[in-house]
C-alpha positions as CSV (number, residue, x, y, z in Angstrom):
1,M,97.5,124.0,112.4
2,F,95.4,123.7,109.1
3,Q,94.6,127.4,109.7
4,D,98.2,128.6,110.2
5,L,99.2,127.2,106.9
6,I,96.4,128.6,105.0
7,N,97.4,132.1,106.9
8,H,101.0,131.4,105.6
9,F,100.2,131.2,102.1
10,Q,97.6,133.9,102.5
11,T,100.7,136.6,102.9
12,L,103.3,134.3,101.1
13,E,102.8,137.0,97.8
14,Q,104.4,139.6,101.0
15,R,107.3,137.3,101.1
16,P,109.5,137.4,97.5
17,A,112.6,136.5,99.1
18,E,111.2,133.4,100.8
19,R,109.4,132.2,97.5
20,M,113.3,133.2,95.6
21,L,114.4,130.8,98.2
22,L,111.9,128.0,98.1
23,L,112.9,128.2,93.7
24,L,116.6,128.0,94.3
25,S,116.6,125.3,96.7
26,G,114.3,123.2,94.1
27,M,116.7,123.9,91.9
28,L,120.0,123.0,93.6
29,L,118.4,119.8,94.1
30,L,117.4,118.8,91.2
31,W,120.5,120.3,89.6
32,V,122.3,117.5,92.0
33,I,120.1,115.0,91.2
34,E,120.3,115.0,87.1
35,G,124.5,114.3,87.8
36,A,123.3,111.1,89.9
37,I,120.7,109.7,87.4
38,P,120.3,111.6,84.4
39,L,117.9,110.8,82.0
40,L,120.1,112.1,78.6
41,G,123.8,112.5,78.3
42,L,123.5,116.1,77.7
43,R,126.3,117.9,75.3
44,Y,126.3,121.6,76.1
45,R,127.6,124.2,74.0
46,K,130.5,125.1,76.7
47,N,130.0,123.8,79.9
48,K,126.5,123.6,82.0
49,W,127.3,126.5,83.7
50,R,126.7,128.5,80.8
51,H,123.9,127.1,79.5
52,A,122.3,127.8,82.6
53,S,123.3,131.3,82.8
54,V,121.5,132.1,79.7
55,N,118.3,130.5,81.1
56,F,118.5,131.8,84.1
57,S,118.4,135.5,82.5
58,F,115.0,134.5,80.7
59,T,113.7,132.8,84.8
60,I,114.8,136.4,86.3
61,I,112.7,138.5,84.0
62,H,110.3,135.7,84.0
63,L,109.8,136.5,88.1
64,L,109.7,140.2,87.5
65,I,106.9,140.4,85.1
66,H,105.2,137.8,87.0
67,T,105.8,139.9,90.5
68,G,104.3,142.6,88.7
69,F,101.6,140.5,88.2
70,A,100.8,140.0,91.7
71,F,99.0,143.4,92.0
72,F,96.6,142.2,89.9
73,I,96.2,139.0,91.1
74,I,95.5,139.6,94.6
75,L,93.5,142.4,93.4
76,L,91.1,140.2,91.3
77,S,91.2,137.3,93.8
78,D,90.0,140.2,96.2
79,L,87.4,141.8,94.0
80,S,85.8,138.1,92.9
81,K,85.0,137.8,97.2
82,Q,84.0,141.1,97.5
83,N,81.3,140.3,94.7
84,N,80.5,136.8,94.9
85,F,82.2,136.1,91.6
86,G,83.8,132.7,90.5
87,L,83.0,128.9,90.8
88,A,84.5,129.2,94.4
89,Q,82.2,131.3,95.6
90,W,79.3,131.0,93.9
91,L,79.7,126.8,95.2
92,D,80.4,128.2,98.8
93,L,83.0,125.7,99.3
94,S,85.2,124.5,102.5
95,I,88.5,125.7,102.4
96,V,89.9,122.2,100.9
97,W,87.5,122.1,98.4
98,T,88.1,125.8,97.4
99,I,92.0,124.8,96.8
100,V,90.8,121.7,94.7
101,I,88.5,123.3,92.4
102,S,91.1,126.7,92.6
103,F,94.0,124.1,91.5
104,F,92.1,122.3,88.5
105,I,91.1,125.9,87.0
106,L,94.3,127.8,87.2
107,D,96.1,124.5,86.0
108,F,93.9,124.3,82.9
109,F,94.1,127.6,82.2
110,G,97.9,128.8,83.6
111,G,99.0,125.4,82.6
112,W,97.4,123.3,79.5
113,L,95.4,126.2,77.9
114,V,97.7,129.0,77.2
115,H,100.1,126.2,76.0
116,Y,98.1,124.9,73.6
117,V,96.7,128.2,72.2
118,Q,100.7,129.0,71.6
119,H,101.4,125.9,70.0
120,K,98.1,126.7,67.4
121,T,98.4,130.4,67.1
122,F,101.8,131.2,64.9
123,M,101.9,134.5,66.2
124,L,102.4,133.4,70.3
125,W,104.4,130.1,68.6
126,R,106.5,132.9,67.5
127,F,107.5,133.5,71.1
128,H,107.0,130.2,72.5
129,V,109.5,128.5,69.9
130,I,112.3,130.3,72.4
131,H,111.3,127.9,75.0
132,H,111.6,125.1,72.5
133,S,114.9,126.1,71.0
134,D,117.0,124.7,74.1
135,N,119.3,121.9,72.7
136,N,119.8,120.6,76.4
137,V,116.8,120.9,78.1
138,D,117.6,120.4,82.1
139,V,116.1,122.0,85.7
140,T,116.9,125.5,84.2
141,T,115.1,124.8,81.3
142,G,111.9,125.1,83.2
143,L,111.2,129.4,83.1
144,R,112.8,130.0,79.9
145,H,110.3,132.3,78.4
146,H,110.2,134.8,76.2
147,P,109.4,138.0,77.9
148,M,106.0,138.2,75.6
149,E,105.1,134.7,76.7
150,S,105.6,135.8,80.2
151,I,103.3,138.8,79.6
152,L,100.9,135.9,78.1
153,R,101.1,133.4,80.8
154,G,100.4,136.2,83.2
155,I,96.9,137.2,81.5
156,F,95.6,133.3,81.2
157,F,96.6,133.3,84.9
158,L,94.7,136.1,85.8
159,M,91.6,134.5,83.3
160,G,91.8,131.4,85.5
161,V,91.9,133.6,88.7
162,A,88.4,135.2,87.6
163,V,87.1,131.7,86.4
164,A,87.5,130.0,90.1
165,G,87.3,133.0,92.2
166,A,90.4,131.5,93.6
167,P,91.0,133.0,97.3
168,V,94.9,134.1,97.8
169,Y,96.3,131.0,99.4
170,A,94.5,128.8,96.9
171,V,96.8,131.1,94.5
172,M,99.6,130.9,96.3
173,I,99.3,127.7,97.3
174,F,98.9,126.2,93.4
175,Q,101.9,129.0,92.5
176,T,104.3,127.1,94.8
177,L,103.7,123.8,93.4
178,L,103.5,125.2,89.8
179,V,107.4,126.3,90.1
180,L,108.1,123.0,91.8
181,S,106.4,120.9,89.1
182,T,108.2,122.9,86.4
183,Q,111.6,122.2,87.9
184,F,110.3,118.8,88.5
185,T,109.5,117.9,84.6
186,H,112.4,120.0,83.0
187,A,115.1,118.3,85.4
188,N,117.5,115.6,83.3
189,I,116.7,112.6,85.5
190,R,115.2,109.1,85.3
191,L,113.3,107.5,87.2
192,P,112.2,103.8,87.0
193,Q,109.4,102.7,85.0
194,W,107.5,101.8,88.1
195,V,107.5,105.3,89.5
196,E,107.2,107.0,86.1
197,K,104.7,105.4,84.5
198,P,101.4,105.5,87.4
199,L,103.0,108.8,88.7
200,S,102.0,110.3,84.7
201,Y,98.2,109.3,85.5
202,L,98.3,111.8,88.2
203,I,100.5,114.5,87.2
204,V,102.9,115.3,84.7
205,S,106.1,113.2,85.2
206,P,109.7,114.2,83.7
207,N,109.5,111.9,80.5
208,M,105.7,113.0,79.7
209,H,106.9,116.4,79.5
210,K,110.5,115.5,77.7
211,V,108.5,113.4,74.9
212,H,107.0,117.6,74.8
213,H,110.5,118.8,73.8
214,H,110.9,116.3,71.2
215,W,111.9,118.3,68.1
216,Q,109.4,117.0,65.4
217,Q,105.5,116.5,65.8
218,P,103.7,115.2,66.4
219,Y,105.6,114.7,69.1
220,T,106.3,118.6,69.7
221,D,102.5,119.3,70.1
222,S,101.8,117.2,72.6
223,N,101.5,116.5,76.5
224,Y,100.6,120.6,77.3
225,G,99.9,119.9,80.9
226,A,102.2,121.8,84.2
227,V,101.1,120.1,86.8
228,L,98.5,117.8,86.2
229,S,98.2,115.2,83.5
230,V,94.5,114.9,83.6
231,W,94.3,117.3,80.1
232,D,96.0,115.9,78.0
233,R,94.6,112.0,78.5
234,L,91.3,114.6,78.5
235,F,91.4,116.2,75.4
236,G,93.8,113.3,73.6
237,T,97.0,115.3,73.4
238,Y,99.0,112.7,75.6
239,R,101.7,111.2,73.5
240,Q,104.4,108.9,74.2
241,L,108.1,108.2,72.9
242,D,110.5,106.2,74.9
243,A,113.5,108.4,76.3
244,S,116.2,106.8,73.5
245,M,114.6,108.5,70.6
246,I,114.2,112.0,72.1
247,R,116.1,114.6,70.5
248,Y,115.8,118.1,72.2
249,G,115.8,121.6,69.8
250,I,113.2,122.2,66.9
251,D,113.2,121.4,63.0
252,R,112.6,124.8,62.0
253,H,111.9,128.5,63.1
254,Y,115.0,129.0,65.3
255,P,119.0,127.2,64.2
256,N,120.2,124.8,66.7
257,E,123.4,125.8,67.4
258,E,122.2,129.3,68.4
259,D,120.2,128.0,71.4
260,E,122.8,130.0,73.4
261,N,122.3,133.2,72.1
262,L,120.7,135.2,74.8
263,S,120.7,138.4,72.5
264,L,119.2,136.4,68.8
265,L,116.6,134.6,71.6
266,M,115.2,138.1,72.5
267,R,115.4,139.2,69.0
268,K,114.0,136.4,66.7
269,P,110.3,136.4,67.6
270,F,110.4,140.3,66.0
271,G,112.1,139.2,62.7
272,K,111.2,137.4,60.3
273,M,110.0,133.5,60.9
274,E,108.2,131.4,58.1
275,K,105.7,129.2,59.2
């Protein structure tokens, strides 16, 4: 049974329809839960559907770009195996430990590190600011990335694959959980503290990530993690803020009232933007 699971993920990249169904199913489920136990009372410009249409436009572009990266990911993964390159290959690990080691490395490079670099490098922040400009963070915000940011994330992910020497099945397991985690952490849902707090010691919880979307520093520059919360605690970038104090959006670089202007969101990073 375990080997069947590995075989399933080994060929998952060849079934894009299945991956898309998983993404849409997770998004729909959390969309419903948001209505039942919302974290914050969001005030959309027009309505929730209009807001979702803008964010889903970015999501489609992001997925198309990363579908293109899939060729390089598989190629690099196969080359790592053939040339015995990468941590998992050097240590000659079992399948379970290969998955574990690959997961940690991919989460660091493709989750925490690329996110941290975007916040600390103004040229890259210009593109990442589009993600932070959303004044109503919900499940649809997760993949609201400017196309240039999507490319950067793909490059860092390839770095992670190379360092880990991750086989295709390990990459697909991580990417599947990454998509689900991204939806979960951005969803506008309120969890009981007895669930939220212990959860945040293991993975990035919804409230933990919402702190990152607070409009002012130092909270904006904190809680960079994607799936695992260990990196923020390890590198001292973990912050806490009560949900009642959170205000979404940003205090500079992009007009908050234009957070659903798709054309401007695409063009703004290439225009004048003061530090």
